[in-house]
Structures are given as structure tokens and as C-alpha cells.
N, C-alpha and C positions, 0 to 999 in steps of 0.2 A: 492564132488564139493561144493563150497560156494553157499549158497542160497542168492539171492538179498534181501536186506532190504529196497531198494528204487527202484521203477519203475517209470520212466517218460515216458508218452505216449501222443499221439495226439499232436506232436510237429513238428516243422521244425528245425531240429538240424544241424547246420553247425559244422562239426567235425574238419575242417581244415586238414583233412587227405586224401592224395592220389587223384586219378582222379575222385573218386565218393565221394565227401565230404559231402553228405547229408544223413540224416537218419530221422526216425520218432519216435524212441523210444530208451530208454537207461535204463540199469540196473546197480546198484552199490551195493556193500556190504562193510560195515565197511570203508566207505569213498573212496573206489577204484572202478573204472568202471569195470564191468564184461563183458558187451556186449553193442554194439550199432548197431542198424539195424531196421528191421521192427517190428511192434507190435507183429506179430506172432513169430519172433525170440526171443523177449525179455520177453514176459509175462510168459512163462513157467519157467523162472529162479526165479520167486518170491517165497520167503518162505511164510509160513502161516502168519507171522507177518509183511510182507512187506507193506510199505506205498506206495500208488499209487498217483502220481501227474498227473492230466490231464492238459496239458499245454494249452488247448483250441485253438490249431492251431498256437500258438505263436512261434516266432523264438528264438532259444537257441544258444548261442555261448560259446566257452571256456571262462573262466574268463580272463579278461585282465591282462597282466603282464606289469606293468609300470617299464621299465628298468632303468629309471633315474628320481628320484624324491627326494625331501627333506622333507619328512614327519616330521622328527624330528624338523624342523623349527617351527612346531606347538607347540612343547614343550616350546618354548619361545614366540610364537606369541600372545597368550592371546587376549587382546582387543586392539591391536595396531591400529593406525590411518590408515584407508584404503584410499590409493591414486591411486588405480588401474584404475580409470576412467579418467586418464590423466588431472588432474586439472592444471590450470595456477599457476604461482608463487603467485599472490595475494590470490588465493583460497587456496593454500597450507598453506600460512601464516595464513589465517583466521581459517582453520581447526585446526592447531596446537594451536592457541590462544584459541579457544573454548574448545579443549580437555584439555588443561592445566587448564582452569577455572573449567571444570566439574570434573577433577581428581586432586584435590588439594593435595592428599597424594601420588601421583605417584612420586617416586624418580627420575625416568628416563622416558622421553616421547619418544616413539618409533612409527614410522610409516613405511609403506612399499608400494612399487608400483609406485613411482614417475616416470614420463616419461621425459627423457632428453629433447626431442624436445618441449614438451608442456610448459616447465618452461621458457625458454628464447632462443632467437636466438643468443645471444652473448657468449654462452658458459655456463658452469655450474655456478650456484650461489655459494656463500660461506657462511661462518659462520655468517657474519653480516646480511645476508638476513633472517636468522632464529632468530637472536637476536632481531629483531624488533617485532617478535611474542612472544618469550619467552626468557628471559635472566636470570631468577633466578634458572633454573633447566636445566640439560643436555637434549638435544634433538638429536636424531639420526633418520634419515629417509633413508630407503633402496630404491634403484632404482628398477624398475620392473624386471630387469634381476638379481638382487641380488648381483651384483658385486660392485656397488658404494654406499658408505654411505656419506650422506650430513649431517653435524652436526653444532651445534651452539658453541658459545664461551665457555660455561660451559662444554660442552662435550670435547672440545679441551683440557681444563685444566685437565679433568680426564684422557684423553689419554696420555698427556705429563707425568703425574704422573705414569701411568702404564708403559710407555716406560722406565722411570728411574728405576723403580723396576725390570723390565725385563733385562735392559741393552741393549735393542735394540728396534727398531721401528717395529710395525706390522700394517698390513692393507694398506701398500703402501700409506702413507700420501702424499698429494700434498702440497708443500711449495711455498710461494711467492718467485719469482725469485730474487727480490731485498732485501726484509726484512728477508727472510728465515723463516717467521712465517708460522704456519699451516693455510691453507686456510679454513679448515673445511671439505674438500673433501678427502675421503679415497677410492682409486681405487680398493682395495680388502676389501670391508667392512665386508665380512663374516669372516675375520680373527680377528675382534675386539672382542676378548673374554674377555671383562672386567668383573670383579666380579659383578659390578652393573647390568650388563645385565644378568649374570647367575642367579641372584636372582629372575628374572622374570619367570623362567621356571615353567611349570605346567603340571603335568601328565594329568589333565583334558583336557588341550588343545590337547595333543597327542591322548587321547582317542577319542575326538571329530573328529580329523582328520582321524583317522583310520576308524571310522564309516562312515565318508564322502566318503572315498575311497571305502568302501564296497557298499555304495549307488550308486556309479558310476560304479560298476561292476569290480573293481580292486580286484583281489583275491591274487595276489602276487605283492608286491611293493619292488623295489630295492632302498633303501636309500643310496645314493652314496657319502655322505660326512659326516660321523659320527665321531666326535672326540672320542677318546677312553674313555674319562671321561664321555661322554654322553650316552654311550651304556647302562648304567644302567636303563635309561628310558624304553627301550624295554625289558630289562631283568626283570625289576620289573613287567611289565604288563604280560609278559609270565609266570612268577612264580605265578601270581594271576589268570591265565587262562583268561586274558582279551585282548588277541590278536585276533581280529575277522578275520584278514587276515594274509597271510604269509609275513614275512619280511626277506629280505636279506640286508646285510650291507657291504659297502665299508668303510674302515677306512680312515679318512682324513690324508693326508701327506702334511702339509704346508711346505713351505721353512724353513729349519733349523731343520727339524725332524731328530734326531740322529739315526744311525743304531741300537742303543741299543733298540729303540722302537719296532723293528721288532719282538723281542721275546715276547714283550707284546701283539702285534697283534696276534701272533700265539697262545698264551695262551687264549686270548679272543675268537679266532676262535674255539678252542677246546670246550670251554664252550657253544658256539652257533653253534651247528652242527646238529640241527634237521630240520625237514621240516617246522616248524612254525617260527623259528628264526635261521638264518644261516649267518655266517660271513666267510670271507676268501678272500676278495678283498681289494685293496688299490686304493685310488683316488689321482691322481697327477694333477698338472697344468703345462703346458708349456707356455701358453699365457693367454690373457684376452679376451676382447670383442671389436668388431669393433666400437661400439658407443663411446668409450672413447679412441680410438687409441691405445688400449693395446693388441688387437689381432695382432699376428706377421705375416706380409705379405711378399710375394716375391717381390711385386711392391709397390710403395708408395701409401698412401691414396690419394684419388681424391682431397679432399679439404685441405690436408696438405702434399704437395709434399716433405716436408722436413723429413717425418717420415714414417717408415714401421712397427713401434711397436717393442717392445723388448720381449725377452723370459724371463721366470721366472728363468730358469737355463741356464748356458752355455750348448752347445751341449754335451761337454765331461762330465759335471756334470750329465746331464740328463741320458746319456747312462749308467753311473756308477750306478745311483739309480735304473734305470730299471733293469739292470743286477742283482744287489743285491736282489731286491725284487722278481725277477723271480726265482732266485736260492733258495729263501726262500719258494717258492711254491705258491705265491700269484697270483691271477688274477689282471691285472693292467687296470685301467680306466684313460685315460689321457684326460683332458680337452684341446681341441685345436680347436679354432674357425677360425683362419687365415690359409691360405694355406701353409705358411712356418711352422707354428706350427704343422700342420698336417704332413708335410714332415719330420720334426724332429722326431715326434713320430713314424712314419713308419720306418724311418732309425734305430731308437733305437730298435724297435721290431725285425726288420729283422736282426740286428746284434747279436741277441741272438744265443746261440749254439743250438745244436740238442738234448740236454738232454731231453727236453720236446717237444712234438708235438704241433702244433698250436691248435689242437683239445683239448689237455689237458690244454694249457695255456689260451685260450679264451680271449686274450688281446683285449682291445677296445679303440676306440677314440671317445670321446664325442663331439657332436655338428657338427663338419666337415662343417661349414657354407659356406666356400668357399674352394674348392679343385682344385689344378692344374690338368688340363686334363691328364697330364702325370702320375699322381699318382692314378688315378681312378682304374686302373687294379691291383694295388699293394695290395689292401684290400683282394681280393679273393686269390691272389697268396700267400700272407703271412698268410692268415687265420685270419686277423684282422677284428674286427666287427665295423662297423660304427653305433653308437647309436645316433639317430637324433630325433628332436622334430618338427613335421610338422607345428604346429601352429606358430613357431618362424618365419616362412616365411610370415605370414599374413601382409597385408598392414598396419594395425594399429600398428603393432609392429616393422615394418622395416623402418619407415620414417627416423629415424636418421641413421640407417645402410646404407640405400641407399645414403644418403647425404655424408657420409664419404667414401663410396666405389665406388660410381658412378654407372650409369645405366648398363654398360656392365657386371660388376661383380655381380650386383644384379640379372640380368637376368640369369646368370649362377650359382648363388648361390643355396645352399640347394639341392644338386644334388642327390635326392633319386633315381630317375628312372635310372640315368646313373649308379649308383652303383649296383642296382638290375640287370640291363642289363649285368653287368660284373660279375655276380654271387657272389657278396658280400652278406654276411648274415646280411641284414638290420634289425635293431631293432628300434622300435618307442617307444616314452616315452613322458611324459608331462613336466618334469623339474619344476613341481609345487614347490614353489609359483611364479616362473618366468612366467608361463603361466597357463591357466585353467587346473584343475585336470581332468575334464571330457574328457575321450578318444574320445567321439563323436565330440567334438570341433576340435580335432586334425585330426580325420578321414576326417571331412569335408574339412579342409585346404589341406589335401593330395590329395583329389580327385577333388577339384574345383579350384585349384590354377590358377591364371591368370597372364599374362605377363604385362609389363609396359603399353601396349596399351589396356589392358582390354580383350585381346583374351585368349583362353585357353592355359595355359602354357604347353610346351613339358615335363615338369617335373611331370605332373599329374600322379597319380597312379589309378588303378582300385580299386573298393571297396574291392575286394578280396585281392589284394596286400596289401592294407593299413591295413585291419584287420589282415592278416597274420603277418605283421610286428609288430603288437601290441599284438599278441598272441604267435604263434610258433616262430617267429623271436626274440621277446623279451625274451622268455623262453630260447632259445639257448644262447643269450647274457648273461643271468643270470645263466647259467650252470644248468638249471633244466628242460631241454627239455625231459628228460627221464620219467618225470611224470606230466608235465604241458604243457600248450600251445595248446594242441589238446584234443579232446574228443575221446580217443581210449582206448580199453581194457588194463587194467593195470595202467592207469593213475589215478591220484587223481580226485575225483569227484568235481571239481571246475568249476561251470558253472553259466551262467546268462540268465535270461529270459527277452526279450525285448518287448517294447510296439508296435513295428512295425518291418518290415523286411527291414534292411538297403540295402539289395541287390536289392530290388524292388522299393523302394521309390526314389524320386529325390535326387541326391547328395546334392543339395542346402538345403535339409531338414534334412540332417544327424544329425545336432546338436540338432534337436528336438526329437530324439530317446531317450526314457527313459528306464532305467533298472527297471524292476518291481520286480525282485527277484534275489538275489545273494546267491549262495551256496558255501561253503568251506567244504571239506570232506563230501559232501552229506548232509550237515546241513545248515539250513537257517541262514544267518548272517545279511541279510537285506531283507525286503519285503515291498512293497507298499500294505498295507492291504485293501486299497480302490479298488484295482484292482485284487489282488491275495488272494485266500483263503489258508492260510497255517495251518489251524487248525490240519490237519492230518499229517503234515510234521515234520520231526525231526528238532529241532531248536538248535541254539547255542547262544552265547552272541550277542548282537547287533540287535536283531530283532526289527523292528519298525512297 
């Protein structure tokens, strides 16, 4: 029998397993859990060289699995202008002007996080609103949800040149209805893969972001939109032994991706097939977001009764792409925010043959921000996973959403509880950098949500339901539930030690919970040395 090389004792361990999910001790060997139970059960398993960690009565959870995140964004993020505090238009212009002054050698000025509603009540600004700040260099600012890019005149010139070289437009540019000139707004800003932006990529930025994820207790992150050419960022860090957490990847499939790319996806998946870096999924879009009227709805927008939004593909096109990728063996992740987008994705998944089971396919719909009541039962019936981001429902992030959709749909939106009640396999995630990477911010939103009148929302989840969605549910959505998501014998020893017990504290205080220690493979990848003594613990990269 294997002897334990790590014993964790004097803890309150939430295993997320079965009707008795609590334990006080844990033993692991070579990064795998041997036993979970009482101190008496576990201590005899220790070998002569076993390290013993006294948790001091603290709470331990399975490491979080962030099932939908864009960590590779940090590959490019660098020192972009931070606009996540909802600045007004004059303040955005001031920050861009100051940044340009302080960074005279920056070839492209980039910012992220602007809030549609905070900028102006008359609709999105345009390129001239940025030209007054900087007109000698390209400027591109990303919206908080990552979907919209707002650019200046110099950037528009770059984009036009790029379009001519490609022979097509990318990024869904908005043109003036009378002049046909580019306004400077791109409704799919994440598609703007200009060479000038690629030059900003930095492995240091990706390293920092991975360590930040470890600090927040994320032990597996599913990066859901990775262009094939950018996979080498992760592969380089893996080859150097510099991945502190586990990474799973979904290849990005923008409109126009040829079927010939699927064989490239397969080859890359074979290269990345370990438990530290794994690929094998594909990310599609069927619609956009409610804030810009690009989410596809069954009924018109409340403040724009002339539109219901459009789909990225025709229904026939989308079904063909889904069928071909499914036959190639990929797990599919479809972005669908609007109820019609969700329905089209469900229809396409349900139309697949029986060659693979839903358990094997594990197809997902990302966001599901509003779902027709008649479609709620279909998730469990078809084995489709709703992957949702609870903090996206927060009042500070839904002001514009509520304006475009109206109160009734806002009240019914983000239906986590209804999906759980219908036995859907709910997965939670952050969607960073669209929202905070810290899982406890999302857990708080899930358990304290309020309705339009300030009363407790019927969508609220219990603390256990929310944590399970961020651990075992997210592991299932990431096809790694056989060794992650719970603290059970045989699973990987990926765990976190907390500053307080989220099951006992006030839900309103959930976001104050801090991760004091993160372990991956039973080795420390992050520790708050002011609170936790890790001198006798096995360590890996990333210890702080």
C-alpha cells in the first residue's frame, strides 16, 4: 500500500462528496488523495518522511475549477489602461491622454473595462471622441464584457489596412449609415487580431495571471477562447515547468474558420493531453450580448422594438459546424446570451446522432443569460451543461442589460436555480477579465442576489450549491470530474485553505474570505506566509 507523503490534520474539510461531506483529516501520496476522514483514520497512513500540516481548525475546500476564463488575455494585457471603475467619457479621455503622455514609446495604446452606461446616455461614442485625447497613435479600448472595442481614427486606419490584406472585415465593425465610414466601434472586438496588438504579448503577463489565479484558489482554469497560434504561450510555460495550476483549453472558432483547421485542432489536442495542460474543446459563438443589441432574442429589445438581434451563423450553418466538430470528437462550448441563441444551440446539440452519448460529448452553452421557460428542461434532458457567471447578474454590471431587456426579463434572467431544480449540471465560472477572477465575489453574488425591489431574489442559491457549482459542477463541465472537483480518495490533491468558514459566516461577507494556501498535486503553489507556516510543506513554483 502507498504510504502518505502528506498528512493534513486539525481541519474542517469540505469534500463536496455525498451526504456526509465533512472530514477533519486527509492523506495524500504523490499528489493523489489516499484517504479523507478522521485523524484516527488518516494518521496511520503516513510514511516515515510524511509532511504533516496542522490546519489550525481552518476550513479546506477542493480547489476551484474556473470553467470559463480568458487567462490568455493576460498574455496581451501588460499595463493596459484600467477602466473597470466605470469612468465617465471625460475621465476616459483624460486617462488615455495621460497614458499617452507617460508612454511616449507605446506604438498602440490599449485599455480595458469601459462601461457602456457610464460613458453616455446617447449611445456608444465613436472614434472622434478618442481623437480628442490622442490622434497621433492608434487607441483601442475594450468594454468590460470584452465584446466591444472602441477605437480612434488612427486605429481605424490600421483596421482598414488589415481588412484589405485579409480580403474581409473582422471584428464586426460598425459603419455610419450615411457615409459608410467606420465609426470606430467594433462589436466583436476580441476578433481584432492585428499584428500591432500581437506584438504586445508577454509571457510575464501570463505568468502573473496564473499566479493570481493560484492566489484566489483556482487550481484548474478552463481558458475557453484560445487561438491556435497563441497556444504556444501555455506550451512554453509547461515546457519550462512554470504552470502553477492546471490549464484546459478550448480552441477559438471565429466565423470563417475552415474545416481544414479541425485537423490542426486535433494535432494540438494530442500535444496537450496531460493533466497540467489539456486541449480538446472548441468555442463557438451564436450571438453577442444584450448591451449592444447583439444577443439574439425571441422577442424584441425593450428599448429597441425594431430589433431582436442577429445570429453569427444561420441556423443551418450552425448545425453543420456543430455536426462536423462533434464528429471530429470535440467538446463544444457555444456562447449564447439571448434566449433565441440558447434555443438554436440546444436545437443543434439535440439534432446530433447517437454515435456519442451526452456524457461523452459534454457539450455546453456559455452564459445563458436569458432562457425561455420552455427550454429550461432541455438542458438536463439533452445532457447540455449551462456554464454561467453569477457576478454577471450584479446590479453594477447589469444597468445597461436591464435597460435594453426591461424589468421582466431582468427579473427572470440568469436562471441558475431554475436550471439546478431541473437537474441541469450547472457550472460556475468568472469569465475574467469581464468580471472579477476571485471566486468568492461570484459566490457572494449567487447567494445574496436581490430582485428589482431589493428583496431576496428567488434565484438565490445556498452556499453549498454555489460552491458545488464552482468545484464539482465546473469539473464535470471541464470533463475532469474523475480526478478533480471533490476531495475524495483517488483524486488529485488540489485543495485550498481559507481564512474563514464560508458556510458559517454571513453571506454578505463571502467576498471577504481569503485563500491562505493553495495546493496543486499536494504541493504549495501559493501561501500567505503571514498566516500559514509552510516551512515543512512540499512546495512548487509560485510560492509567496
